[in-house]
Each structure stands twice: as structure tokens, then as C-alpha cells.
C-alpha positions in Angstrom: 103.7 43.0 16.5 100.2 44.4 15.7 97.7 44.7 18.6 95.1 42.0 18.6 91.8 43.3 17.7 88.8 43.0 20.1 86.7 40.1 18.9 83.0 40.7 18.7 80.7 38.0 20.4 78.7 37.3 17.3 80.2 35.4 14.4 81.1 37.2 11.2 78.0 37.0 8.7 75.4 36.4 11.2 72.4 38.9 12.0 71.8 40.2 15.5 69.0 38.5 17.3 65.6 40.0 16.3 63.3 41.5 18.9 60.3 39.7 17.2 62.1 36.3 17.8 62.5 37.3 21.5 58.7 38.7 21.7 57.7 35.2 20.4 59.6 33.3 23.0 58.8 35.4 26.1 55.2 36.6 25.3 53.5 35.0 22.4 54.4 31.3 22.8 53.5 31.0 26.6 50.3 32.9 25.9 49.3 30.6 23.1 50.3 27.6 25.0 47.9 28.6 27.7 44.9 29.7 25.4 44.9 26.5 23.3 46.0 24.2 26.0 49.0 22.6 24.2 50.7 19.9 26.2 54.1 20.6 24.6 55.7 23.9 23.6 56.5 22.3 20.2 52.7 22.4 19.5 52.6 26.1 19.6 52.3 27.8 16.2 55.5 29.4 14.8 56.5 31.1 11.6 58.4 28.8 9.3 59.2 31.1 6.3 58.1 34.1 4.6 57.8 34.0 0.7 57.8 37.3 -1.3 56.8 36.9 -4.9 57.0 39.8 -7.5 55.7 39.2 -11.1 57.1 41.3 -13.8 55.1 40.1 -16.9 56.8 39.4 -20.2 60.5 40.4 -20.3 60.7 40.1 -24.1 60.3 43.9 -24.7 62.2 45.1 -21.7 64.9 43.0 -19.9 65.8 45.8 -17.6 62.4 45.3 -16.0 63.3 42.0 -14.6 66.8 43.3 -13.4 65.1 46.3 -11.6 62.6 43.9 -10.1 65.3 41.7 -8.8 67.2 44.7 -7.5 64.1 46.1 -5.7 63.3 42.7 -4.1 66.9 42.3 -2.8 66.7 45.7 -1.3 63.4 45.0 0.5 64.3 41.4 1.7 68.0 41.8 2.2 68.5 38.4 0.5 69.4 37.6 -3.2 66.1 36.7 -5.2 65.8 34.2 -7.9 64.0 34.6 -11.2 60.9 32.6 -11.8 60.1 31.0 -15.2 56.9 30.1 -17.0 56.1 26.5 -16.7 54.0 26.4 -19.8 53.4 28.4 -23.0 50.2 30.5 -23.0 49.6 32.3 -26.5 46.9 34.6 -25.1 49.6 36.2 -22.8 52.5 35.8 -25.2 54.3 33.5 -22.9 56.7 30.7 -23.9 57.8 27.9 -21.7 61.1 28.8 -19.8 60.5 32.6 -20.2 61.6 34.6 -17.1 58.4 36.3 -15.8 59.0 37.3 -12.1 61.3 36.8 -9.2 60.8 35.4 -5.6 62.7 35.1 -2.4 62.3 32.9 0.8 63.2 34.2 4.2 63.8 32.1 7.0 65.6 32.4 10.5 66.5 35.9 11.7 66.2 37.4 8.2 62.5 36.3 8.3 61.8 37.9 11.8 63.6 41.1 10.8 61.4 41.4 7.6 58.1 40.6 9.6 59.1 43.4 12.2 59.7 46.0 9.4 56.6 45.0 7.5 54.3 45.0 10.7 55.6 48.1 12.4 57.0 50.3 9.5 55.6 49.4 6.1 52.0 48.6 6.8 51.2 51.9 8.9 52.8 53.8 5.9 50.0 52.8 3.5 47.5 55.6 2.9 44.0 54.8 4.3 45.2 51.6 5.8 42.2 49.9 7.7 44.0 46.6 8.6 44.7 43.4 6.7 41.7 41.2 5.4 40.9 38.3 7.7 39.7 36.3 4.6 43.3 35.6 3.2 44.0 32.3 5.0 44.4 29.2 3.0 42.7 26.7 5.4 46.1 25.3 6.5 47.3 28.0 8.6 49.1 30.1 6.0 48.3 33.8 5.3 48.9 35.8 2.2 48.8 39.6 1.6 49.3 41.7 -1.5 51.0 45.1 -1.8 50.1 47.2 -4.7 53.6 49.2 -4.8 57.0 48.6 -3.6 57.5 52.3 -2.6 55.8 51.6 0.8 59.1 50.1 1.8 61.4 53.0 3.1 64.5 51.3 1.6 63.3 51.9 -1.9 64.8 55.3 -3.1 62.1 57.2 -4.7 64.3 59.1 -7.0 65.6 56.1 -9.0 62.7 53.7 -9.4 61.5 53.1 -12.8 58.0 51.7 -12.3 55.4 50.6 -9.7 55.5 46.9 -9.2 53.3 45.0 -6.6 54.0 41.9 -4.7 52.7 38.8 -2.8 53.8 38.1 0.6 53.0 34.6 2.1 53.5 33.9 5.9 53.8 30.1 6.3 53.1 29.0 9.7 53.0 25.6 11.6 49.5 26.1 12.8 47.2 23.3 12.1 44.1 25.6 11.3 43.3 29.2 10.4 42.0 30.1 13.8 45.3 29.2 15.5 47.2 31.1 12.8 45.1 34.1 13.1 45.6 34.4 16.9 49.3 33.8 16.4 49.8 36.4 13.8 47.8 39.1 15.5 49.7 38.3 18.7 53.0 38.8 16.8 51.8 42.3 15.7 50.3 41.7 12.3 47.3 44.2 12.1 44.4 41.7 10.8 40.9 43.1 11.0 38.2 41.3 13.1 35.8 41.3 9.9 
């Protein structure tokens, strides 16, 4: 009989607990509950999802462009992205309805917290002449969006086999009721948002 292998405490296929989730539970949530005088801990703003969107433009000429975008986004997010398609035809941009023009991925749970941790502590400090994120990128409902000009700021992207520079939009969807609560929450979580 073969020896029984030692079983790990975490189920197969699950991610280890993120330090950002622990930081939120132990430091950020109690601080915000006290600051905004919430009656219930369920009123405290929390991160619901992170959406990463990468536009590739027209894929008529080069279908490899979309494949490489999907590959880069999967490396960055750790999750399989989906291709986005044009909803309507625009002749000036040489777009036809149903044409694949980009890719996106939606992160939730532990994957979302791991990505947030990497973005705030590794990626943003690597950007040259970084002065902090703009405080004007809130949408009025507590969501915050940033744009990155190139995917090479992520250390996971190998510099030697990338084909072209691609930008991306990253949207943080929070449960905050307004922009002020969302700003305080994201800054407390470690996102470097400027004052003005």
C-alpha cells in the first residue's frame, strides 16, 4: 500500500488568502465605520469587482494582435479574458458590427484582492515620473477608473517577446454611495490618489 500523502488545509484550486483582504477586515473597515459613523458593518464601502479592458483596434489586418492582447491580459490578471465585439458599424473607423476589437476581464474575490495588491504596491511605483493617481477619475457613484499607457509596467510581461505597446483601462467598482466615501476607502486600501 502506498503511503497516504499529507493533505493541505486549502482545497485544490483555491487561492491563498490575500493580505489586502486581511488589511480591509482588520484596519480599513473599522476605521471607516468610525469615521463615517456607520451603524452596521455592511454599510462600510468594499471592493466589489475590478474590470480590466484592453482595446486592440481593428483585427482585420492582424489577427495575431488580438491573440497577443488576450495572452498579455491573461498574464496580468491571472484569469482568462473574453474578446469584446463592436456593437454597431462605424465606417469612419472601418468597424463592422460583431468585429472583435478588444478584450476584458472581470476580477472578483481573492483574485481581485491579489491584483489590487500588485497594482498598488508593485506596478504603480514602477511608472516613470509617477506623481500619484488623479482624484478626478470618479464617476459620481463611487467607482474609480485609471488608464495605463503600456502593459510593460507589469513585471509578469516578458520584455523580450512582446510585440507592441498596448494600453488598458482599470475600473474599481466599490459599494460606496458617493465619491468621497470611495476616495477615503481606496486611499486607506493603499491606492496612491493625489489630493488635488
